MARTORKOL-487803 format. One record per residue (C-alpha): residue number from 1; residue in three letters; chain; y, z, x. Coordinates in steps of 0.25 Angstrom, whole numbers, plus 5000, padded with zeros to 4 digits. Each point is the difference from the previous one (the first is absolute). Layout:
<NUM,ALA,A,<Y,Z,X>>,
...
***
This chain:
<1,MET,A,<5417,5257,5353>>,
<2,SER,A,<4991,5007,4989>>,
<3,GLY,A,<5009,5011,4994>>,
<4,ARG,A,<5002,5004,4986>>,
<5,TYR,A,<5015,5003,5001>>,
<6,SER,A,<5012,4993,5006>>,
<7,ASN,A,<5014,5006,5005>>,
<8,GLU,A,<5008,4990,4991>>,
<9,VAL,A,<5005,5013,4992>>,
<10,ARG,A,<5003,5011,5010>>,
<11,PRO,A,<5005,5014,4997>>,
<12,ASP,A,<5015,5002,4999>>,
<13,GLY,A,<5008,5005,5012>>,
<14,GLN,A,<4996,4990,5011>>,
<15,LYS,A,<5005,5006,5013>>,
<16,GLU,A,<5005,4993,5013>>,
<17,GLY,A,<4989,4993,5007>>,
<18,GLY,A,<4990,5002,4989>>,
<19,SER,A,<5002,4985,4996>>,
<20,MET,A,<4991,4997,5012>>,
<21,ARG,A,<4986,4997,4996>>,
<22,ILE,A,<4991,5012,5004>>,
<23,GLY,A,<4985,4999,5002>>,
<24,ILE,A,<4990,5011,5003>>,
<25,ILE,A,<4988,4999,5009>>,
<26,GLY,A,<4991,5012,4997>>,
<27,ALA,A,<4998,5006,4986>>,
<28,GLY,A,<4997,5014,5003>>,
<29,ARG,A,<5008,5013,4998>>,
<30,VAL,A,<5012,4996,5008>>,
<31,GLY,A,<5000,4985,4995>>,
<32,CYS,A,<4999,5004,4985>>,
<33,SER,A,<5011,5011,5002>>,
<34,LEU,A,<5010,4991,5007>>,
<35,GLY,A,<4997,4989,4991>>,
<36,LYS,A,<5003,5008,4987>>,
<37,TYR,A,<5012,5006,5006>>,
<38,PHE,A,<5006,4986,5004>>,
<39,ARG,A,<4997,4995,4986>>,
<40,LEU,A,<5007,5012,4994>>,
<41,LYS,A,<5012,4998,5009>>,
<42,GLY,A,<5001,4985,4995>>,
<43,ALA,A,<4995,4994,5013>>,
<44,HIS,A,<4993,4986,4999>>,
<45,LEU,A,<4986,5004,5003>>,
<46,VAL,A,<4991,4988,5000>>,
<47,GLY,A,<4987,5007,5001>>,
<48,TYR,A,<4988,5004,5008>>,
<49,TYR,A,<4989,4995,5009>>,
<50,ASP,A,<4988,5009,5004>>,
<51,ALA,A,<4987,4998,5006>>,
<52,SER,A,<4994,5006,4987>>,
<53,ALA,A,<5004,4991,4989>>,
<54,GLU,A,<4998,5011,4990>>,
<55,ALA,A,<5010,5009,5007>>,
<56,SER,A,<5010,4988,5000>>,
<57,LYS,A,<4998,4998,4985>>,
<58,GLU,A,<5001,5015,4998>>,
<59,ALA,A,<5013,5001,5008>>,
<60,ALA,A,<5006,4988,4993>>,
<61,GLU,A,<4997,5005,4986>>,
<62,PHE,A,<5006,5014,5004>>,
<63,THR,A,<5013,4993,5005>>,
<64,GLN,A,<5000,4988,4990>>,
<65,THR,A,<5000,4990,5011>>,
<66,ASP,A,<4990,4990,5005>>,
<67,TYR,A,<4988,5001,5009>>,
<68,PHE,A,<4996,4989,5010>>,
<69,GLU,A,<4987,4995,5004>>,
<70,THR,A,<5004,4997,5014>>,
<71,LEU,A,<5009,5006,5010>>,
<72,GLU,A,<5006,4986,5003>>,
<73,GLN,A,<5004,4999,4985>>,
<74,LEU,A,<5008,5013,5001>>,
<75,VAL,A,<5006,4997,5013>>,
<76,ARG,A,<5005,4987,4994>>,
<77,GLU,A,<5006,5006,4988>>,
<78,SER,A,<5007,5012,5008>>,
<79,GLU,A,<5013,5002,5008>>,
<80,ILE,A,<4997,5014,5004>>,
<81,LEU,A,<4985,5005,5002>>,
<82,PHE,A,<4996,5014,5000>>,
<83,ILE,A,<4987,5003,5007>>,
<84,THR,A,<4995,5013,4994>>,
<85,THR,A,<4986,5000,5005>>,
<86,PRO,A,<4994,5011,5008>>,
<87,ASP,A,<5005,5000,5015>>,
<88,THR,A,<4987,4994,5006>>,
<89,TRP,A,<5002,4988,4991>>,
<90,ILE,A,<5015,4997,5003>>,
<91,VAL,A,<4998,4992,5013>>,
<92,PRO,A,<4988,4992,4994>>,
<93,VAL,A,<5009,4996,4988>>,
<94,TRP,A,<5011,4996,5009>>,
<95,GLU,A,<4991,4992,5008>>,
<96,GLU,A,<4996,4992,4988>>,
<97,ILE,A,<5014,4999,4994>>,
<98,LYS,A,<5006,4995,5013>>,
<99,GLU,A,<4991,4988,4999>>,
<100,LEU,A,<5007,4996,4987>>,
<101,SER,A,<5013,4993,4998>>,
<102,LEU,A,<5011,5011,5001>>,
<103,THR,A,<5015,4996,5000>>,
<104,ASN,A,<5011,5011,4999>>,
<105,GLN,A,<4990,5010,4994>>,
<106,ILE,A,<5001,5015,5002>>,
<107,ILE,A,<4987,5007,5002>>,
<108,CYS,A,<4999,5015,5001>>,
<109,HIS,A,<4988,5010,5000>>,
<110,CYS,A,<5000,5014,4995>>,
<111,SER,A,<4993,5007,5011>>,
<112,GLY,A,<5006,5013,5004>>,
<113,ALA,A,<4994,5000,5014>>,
<114,LEU,A,<5001,4985,5004>>,
<115,SER,A,<5013,4993,5004>>,
<116,SER,A,<5004,4986,4997>>,
<117,ASP,A,<4993,4997,5014>>,
<118,SER,A,<4988,4997,4991>>,
<119,PHE,A,<5006,4987,4997>>,
<120,SER,A,<4997,4993,5013>>,
<121,GLY,A,<5006,4987,5002>>,
<122,SER,A,<5010,5001,4989>>,
<123,ASP,A,<5012,4997,5008>>,
<124,ASP,A,<4997,4985,5002>>,
<125,MET,A,<4996,4998,4985>>,
<126,GLY,A,<5013,5000,4993>>,
<127,VAL,A,<4996,5013,4992>>,
<128,SER,A,<5006,5014,5001>>,
<129,CYS,A,<4991,5012,5000>>,
<130,CYS,A,<5001,5015,4998>>,
<131,SER,A,<4993,5013,4997>>,
<132,VAL,A,<5004,5008,4988>>,
<133,HIS,A,<4994,5013,4996>>,
<134,PRO,A,<5003,5009,4988>>,
<135,MET,A,<5000,5015,5003>>,
<136,LEU,A,<4991,5003,4988>>,
<137,PRO,A,<4985,5004,4998>>,
<138,PHE,A,<4994,4989,4991>>,
<139,SER,A,<4989,5008,4993>>,
<140,ASN,A,<4998,4992,4988>>,
<141,LYS,A,<5000,4985,4998>>,
<142,PHE,A,<5007,5000,4987>>,
<143,SER,A,<5009,5011,5000>>,
<144,SER,A,<5006,5002,5014>>,
<145,TYR,A,<5011,4990,4997>>,
<146,GLU,A,<5007,5010,4992>>,
<147,GLN,A,<5004,5008,5012>>,
<148,LEU,A,<5005,4988,5008>>,
<149,ASN,A,<5014,5002,4994>>,
<150,LYS,A,<5001,5012,5009>>,
<151,ALA,A,<4993,4994,5012>>,
<152,PHE,A,<5006,4999,5014>>,
<153,PHE,A,<4997,4987,5008>>,
<154,THR,A,<4999,4997,5014>>,
<155,VAL,A,<5002,4985,5005>>,
<156,GLU,A,<4999,4994,5014>>,
<157,GLY,A,<4998,4986,5005>>,
<158,GLN,A,<5008,4987,5002>>,
<159,PRO,A,<5014,5000,4995>>,
<160,ARG,A,<5000,4991,4988>>,
<161,ALA,A,<4987,5006,4994>>,
<162,VAL,A,<5006,5014,5002>>,
<163,GLU,A,<5013,4996,4994>>,
<164,VAL,A,<4994,4994,4988>>,
<165,ILE,A,<4990,5010,4997>>,
<166,SER,A,<5010,5012,5002>>,
<167,ARG,A,<5010,4994,4991>>,
<168,LEU,A,<4989,4997,4989>>,
<169,LEU,A,<4995,5015,5001>>,
<170,GLU,A,<5015,5006,5001>>,
<171,ALA,A,<5003,4991,4987>>,
<172,PHE,A,<4989,5007,4993>>,
<173,GLY,A,<5006,5014,5004>>,
<174,ASN,A,<4991,5003,5011>>,
<175,GLU,A,<5004,5006,5013>>,
<176,VAL,A,<4996,4992,5012>>,
<177,CYS,A,<5000,5004,5015>>,
<178,ARG,A,<4998,4989,5011>>,
<179,ILE,A,<4992,5005,5012>>,
<180,ASP,A,<4994,4996,5013>>,
<181,GLY,A,<4987,4993,4999>>,
<182,ALA,A,<4995,5008,5012>>,
<183,CYS,A,<5002,5013,4992>>,
<184,LYS,A,<4990,4995,4989>>,
<185,PRO,A,<4988,5008,5004>>,
<186,LYS,A,<5008,5013,5002>>,
<187,TYR,A,<5008,4998,4987>>,
<188,HIS,A,<4986,4998,4993>>,
<189,ALA,A,<4994,5012,5007>>,
<190,ALA,A,<5012,5008,4995>>,
<191,ALA,A,<4998,4995,4985>>,
<192,SER,A,<4985,5003,5001>>,
<193,ILE,A,<5003,5014,5005>>,
<194,LEU,A,<5010,5003,4989>>,
<195,SER,A,<4991,4994,4989>>,
<196,ASN,A,<4985,5000,5003>>,
<197,HIS,A,<5000,5011,5010>>,
<198,VAL,A,<5007,5009,4991>>,
<199,ILE,A,<4989,4998,4990>>,
<200,ALA,A,<4990,5005,5011>>,
<201,VAL,A,<5008,5012,5002>>,
<202,LEU,A,<5000,5003,4985>>,
<203,ASP,A,<4985,4998,4999>>,
<204,THR,A,<4998,5010,5011>>,
<205,GLY,A,<5008,5010,4993>>,
<206,TYR,A,<4993,4998,4986>>,
<207,ARG,A,<4987,5001,5007>>,
<208,LEU,A,<5003,5013,5006>>,
<209,LEU,A,<5004,5005,4986>>,
<210,GLU,A,<4987,4995,4995>>,
<211,GLU,A,<4993,5009,5010>>,
<212,CYS,A,<5008,5011,4994>>,
<213,GLY,A,<4994,4998,4987>>,
<214,PHE,A,<5010,4990,4994>>,
<215,SER,A,<4995,4987,4993>>,
<216,ARG,A,<5007,4988,5005>>,
<217,GLU,A,<5008,4998,4987>>,
<218,GLU,A,<5004,5015,5001>>,
<219,ALA,A,<5004,4998,5015>>,
<220,VAL,A,<5009,4988,4997>>,
<221,CYS,A,<5006,5007,4988>>,
<222,ALA,A,<5003,5013,5007>>,
<223,THR,A,<5007,4993,5011>>,
<224,ALA,A,<5007,4989,4993>>,
<225,GLU,A,<5014,5007,5000>>,
<226,LEU,A,<4998,5005,5015>>,
<227,VAL,A,<4997,4985,5004>>,
<228,ARG,A,<5011,4994,4991>>,
<229,ARG,A,<5011,5010,5004>>,
<230,ASN,A,<4997,4998,5015>>,
<231,VAL,A,<5001,4985,4999>>,
<232,GLU,A,<5013,5002,4992>>,
<233,ASN,A,<5005,5009,5011>>,
<234,VAL,A,<4998,4991,5011>>,
<235,LEU,A,<5006,4988,4993>>,
<236,GLU,A,<5012,5009,4996>>,
<237,LYS,A,<5002,5008,5012>>,
<238,GLY,A,<4992,4994,5012>>,
<239,CYS,A,<4988,5005,5007>>,
<240,GLU,A,<5006,5011,5008>>,
<241,GLU,A,<5007,5007,4988>>,
<242,ALA,A,<4988,4998,4991>>,
<243,LEU,A,<4991,5007,5010>>,
<244,THR,A,<4994,5014,4995>>,
<245,GLY,A,<4988,5008,5003>>,
<246,PRO,A,<4993,5009,5011>>,
<247,ILE,A,<5003,4990,5011>>,
<248,GLU,A,<5015,5000,4998>>,
<249,ARG,A,<5001,5015,4998>>,
<250,MET,A,<4991,5002,5013>>,
<251,ASP,A,<4989,5008,4992>>,
<252,THR,A,<4990,4998,5011>>,
<253,GLY,A,<4990,5010,4994>>,
<254,THR,A,<4999,4991,4987>>,
<255,VAL,A,<4999,4987,5007>>,
<256,GLN,A,<4989,5006,5009>>,
<257,LYS,A,<4993,5005,4987>>,
<258,HIS,A,<5001,4985,4995>>,
<259,LEU,A,<4994,4995,5012>>,
<260,ASP,A,<4988,5010,5001>>,
<261,CYS,A,<4996,4997,4986>>,
<262,LEU,A,<5000,4985,5001>>,
<263,SER,A,<4989,4990,5005>>,
<264,SER,A,<5002,4994,5014>>,
<265,GLU,A,<5004,4987,4994>>,
<266,ASP,A,<5010,5006,4990>>,
<267,ALA,A,<5005,5009,5011>>,
<268,GLY,A,<5003,4988,5009>>,
<269,LEU,A,<5008,4994,4989>>,
<270,TYR,A,<5007,5013,4997>>,
<271,ARG,A,<5004,5000,5015>>,
<272,VAL,A,<5004,4986,5001>>,
<273,LEU,A,<5009,5001,4988>>,
<274,GLY,A,<5005,5014,5004>>,
<275,SER,A,<5005,4995,5013>>,
<276,ARG,A,<5009,4991,4993>>,
<277,LEU,A,<5005,5011,4991>>,
<278,VAL,A,<5003,5008,5012>>,
<279,ASP,A,<5009,4989,5005>>,
<280,LEU,A,<5007,5000,4987>>,
<281,ALA,A,<5001,5015,5000>>,
<282,GLU,A,<5007,5000,5014>>,
<283,LYS,A,<5010,4989,4995>>,
<284,LYS,A,<5003,5008,4987>>,
<285,HIS,A,<5001,5014,5008>>,
<286,PRO,A,<5004,4996,5014>>,
<287,GLY,A,<5002,5015,5004>>,
<288,GLN,A,<4986,5004,4996>>,
<289,ASP,A,<4989,5001,5011>>,
<290,TYR,A,<4988,4992,4995>>,
<291,ASP,A,<4992,5001,5013>>,
<292,GLU,A,<4989,5009,4994>>,
<293,MET,A,<4998,4991,4988>>,
<294,ARG,A,<4999,4988,5008>>,
<295,LEU,A,<4989,5006,5009>>,
<296,ILE,A,<4992,5003,4987>>,
<297,MET,A,<5001,4986,4996>>,
<298,GLU,A,<4996,4995,5014>>,
<299,ARG,A,<4988,5010,5001>>,
<300,LYS,A,<4986,4994,4998>>,
***
């Protein structure tokens, strides 16, 4: 161990399960954010290992814990291991870990798309494994932890690991949902659509306003309340009740004008999204005939 800090004095408010020694493999945005959050909640975080020694040292300083020069050292000091590397490194890290001495440890990775099946051979090793994923965009290595109080976590895997990690997070005040590992790819696709794909839609709208003479800054500022209120309406009322606009009110003339002025690529996106809006409109207004609007969306 080569760290500058120790956990002999920890923050007040130690939570159930937090007395177990936690080690983090991977000192990127997720690793730093979770580590800082765990420390603030009083968990016993021993520190970090990363292929980059500088990243380990930086994470350790940020969380006032230790950094480890070898993976073996961190594994030996930890009762719970969080693998917070990119997805492509999870299996290679596990293959290295499984060659070490593991007894009654809990090992989890933080991939949204991969399940606990990534831990092949764990059933016969005396360890318990799971995947745990926070529904939160980690955009900044040193500030995203501030949002983790409100984060919703999903957990799946072997019973003991799921139970311990769930209790740990619930003790911190987080909501936890246990899901089927087979659903992880679809679950992560949903999270990506709700997070990343929404950004692509917003960027398209801003770009079209730029083509109308707005600067990007002006476009963002002018539509801020429109975007914000739409999201708030969805969260408060649901998608169907939040729906407004020309598709809902069957204004085929306006919708056709939209399509006529757009490039083929933007019109394709408009049609794909518009078809989903037609579905919502039909649910909201079951007596309304939307066949003509649907035909416009399907027309190439």
